[in-house]
N, C-alpha and C positions, 0 to 999 in steps of 0.2 A: 126307323130305329132298328126294327127287326133285321133289315138288310145289313146295317152296320155291324150288329152283333154277329150275324152269320159270317160277314167278311172277316172279323177278328178271329172267330173260332176256327176259320180255315187258314189263318196265318200265324202259326205258332211262333216263328222267329220274331215277328213284330211284338207279340205278347211278351216274349222273353226279354226283348230289348227294353220295353216299357217297364217291366218289373225290375230290371237291373238299374235303370235310371232312377226309379222311385226308391229303390234300396239305397242307392248312392246319396240321393237327396236327404233321406232320413238320417243316414250316417253322418253326413256333413252337418245337418241341423243339430244332432246330438253333440257333436264335437265343437262346432264353431258358432252356433247361434240358435235361437228359438224358431226362426222361420227362414224362408228363402232370402228375404231382404238382408237379414243379419249375416247370412253366409256370404252373400255377394259383397257386403260392406267389409267383411273380414278379408276376403280375397283381394279387394282393392288396397286395403292397408298393407297386406303382405307383399303385394306387388310393389307398392311405394317403398317399403323397407328394403326389398331386394335392390331396387334402383339406387337407394341411398348407400347401401353397402358397396355396390359397384363403384359409386362415386368416391367412397372412402379409399378403395384400392387405388383409384386414379390419383387421389390427393396424396396418398402415401408415396406413390411412385414419384410424384412431382416434388415432394419434400425431400425424398432421398436424393434426387438429382440436385436440388437446391443445396442440400448439406454438402454434397461432393464439391459443388462449385465454391461454396464458402471455405471449405477446408483447403482447396487449392489456392484460394486467395490468401488465406491465413499463412499457408506455407510460403507463398511468395513474399508477403510483407514481413513475416517473421524471419525469413532467411536474410532479407536485405537489412533489417534492423540488427540482426545478430552480427552481420559483417561490419556494420558501422560501429557497433559496440566493441568488437574486437580491435578495430582500427584505433579507437579512442582509449581503450583500456590501458595501454602502455603510457600514453600521455597523461592520463589521470593519475596513474600510479606514481609517475615521476613528480607531477605537480604537488600531489598530496604529501609525498615523501619530503619534498622541500619545505612545504608549509609546516610539517611536524617538527622540523629541527629546532626552531626557537620555542617550541611548546613543551620541552622536556623530553624530546626523543631525538637527541643529536645523532645517533648512529642507527636509527631504526630503518627497517625496510618495509614499505607498504606496497601491497600488490592487489590488483583487481583480478579475480579469478572468474572465468566464464565457463560454465558447464551446461550440459543438456541432459534432461531426464527421460529415459525411455518410458513410453506410455504403458500403463497397466492394461490388462485385458478388458476391463469394464469402463474405460474412459475414451473419449474422443482423442484422435491423434492426427497429426499431420506427417506426411512423408517427405523427408528431406535427405537427399543423398542415400536413399535406400533404407533409412532408419525411420521407424514409427516413433515420433516424439510427442511428449506431453506439452501442453501449452496453457497459458492463462492470459489475462488481460494485459500483462506486461511483455508477452512474447514467448519465445521458446527457450530463453536462456535462464539459467540459475546463476545469479551474480553474488559472489561472496567476497567480502573485504578480508584480506589476510594481513597480519602484522607480525613482524619479527622485532620485538622491542630492543633486543641487544644483539651485537655482532655474534655470529656463529650459531644463532638459534634458528630453527626452521620457522618459516612463516606459517602461522596457523590462524583459523577463523577468529575474528575479534570477539565473537560471543563466547568463546571458550577460554580466552586468556586475559582479556582486558577487565580492569576494575571499573567502577563507576566513573571515577575521575579520568581514567585513561580513555574510556569511551567518549566522554564529553570533549576531551581535547582532540581526539580523532574526528569527532563530528564537527568540531570547530574548524579543523583544517579542511575537511571536505566542503563545508559550507563556504569557507573563504575562497576556495578555488572555484566553486560553482556559483558565487554570489550573484553574478549578472543573470544567470539562467534560472536561478531559484526564485520562485514567486511567493514563497512562504513569508507572510508579512511580519510575524513575530517569532523570535527564537528565544528559548529559555535554557540557560546553562546552570546546572547545580553541581556542586562537588568538583568543579573544573580545576580547583586548586589543590586537589588531593594528591599528596606525594610529590610535590614540586617545591623548589626553593625560590629565592628571590629573583635570580637571573631568569629562570624559566617563567616565573610569574609576570615579569615585565614583558616578555614575548607574548604571553597569553593576553595580557591587557591590550597590547598593540593590535593583535589579531582581532580581538573583540571589537575594538574601536573601528578597525578597517571594515569589518563585517557590518557594523552599525551604519555605515554610509548607504547601504542598500536595504537594510532591514531594521525593525525595532528589536533591540537585543536586551534581554533581562538576564542579569547574572547575580547569583548569590555567591559571595566570596568572603573569606576571612583574611585575605592577604592584601596589604596596603598597596603593593606594587600593581595589582590588578585594579583595585578600586580607584587609584589615582588617574587612570585613563578614562574613567566614565564621564559622559557629558552631564549626567545627573546622578547624584549620590543620595540614597535614602538610608537612613539608620532605622533599624528595627530593634525595638527594646521591649522588655517585659517587666512589669512591676505589679505589686499587689495593691488593690484599692478596695476597701470595704469588704474584705474577705474574698475577693475575686482576683484572678490573674488577668491583667489588661495588657494587650499588645498594641504598641503605638508605632506608626510609621511616620518618620519626619524627614522632609527634604532638607538637606543641609546646604547652607551658602558656603562660599569659599573659606571663610574663617572656620565655620563648623566642620568643613571637610578636613582642614588641617588638624583640628583637635581630634577628630575621629580616626584619621590615619595614624596620628601619634599613638592613640590607644591601641590600634591594631598592630603597630610596630613594637611597642614596649609596655603595654598594659596601662592601667589607669594612673599609675604613678611614674610615667615615663619622664616627666620633667622637660625642661627647655631643650635638651639635646634631641629628644624624640620629636618635639614639635618642629624643631629646625629641620630634622630629617624628613618629616612629613611634608613640610612646605617645599623642600627640595624635590621630592617626588612629584608634587603637583607642578612645579615650575618645569621640570624635565619633560613631563608628559605634555604640557601645553606647548613647550618649545618644539617637541617632535611633531605635534599636530600642525603647528604653523608651517613647518618645513614641507608638510604634505599638502597644504592648502592650495597651492597653484595647480597640483595634479588633480585635486578634487573638484 
């Protein structure tokens, strides 16, 4: 032992190194744990965290590459979809315009407008033809329906110029044109008779019946010319009972339909002439449907 002490006393660098290591160990214990085992455990945890962070960098790089690939795919699909829409827009415009003529728009112009929106700085974008474009689940196009109801007027977005009844009739025309491709099972039309007369109402009734061959169609109307084309006619009435207002829905048979159509034509006191007119409407509608039966 005396020899070991003498050797240490004659080796100052070794003593200094040992003191430095002890000082480092004490400092580590003060900062990272109560003893050497705690310090070692902390070091292992820190090493694992470093490896995890390095893995995150790699994962981030992988996802950046994946995002770029997806955006290229979206640009390709969106571009092809946009080209197909552009090719069909003119055909749809013409077909809907023709379908609108018997619905109270004899001289209207209907247009399908396609546009693209530049992407904002904070949103994902696809690059097409050198432009950074916004996109959503429907593609890269902004589709707007334009209508010029009267000759000489500019075509403007439907949402800005059309009333509720006009919107319903335009929707009817679009649905009629796209009937075979539209998978919507039930269609509801309200106020579709607003602002139209008997001649246009007959056209609306025919269009509704045509559409009903591919869909269930519910229509609320006050015009006999429309109601005459229905496959089923329900009368909705209100009356007071024991201090309460009761709403009743009654399905009418053919005789009941004639009476109700007469009331719609001439009021409650229309008389025999109104009833005869109502029955004529029913006969004419049924005859028209029979003419279409072979095609259906």
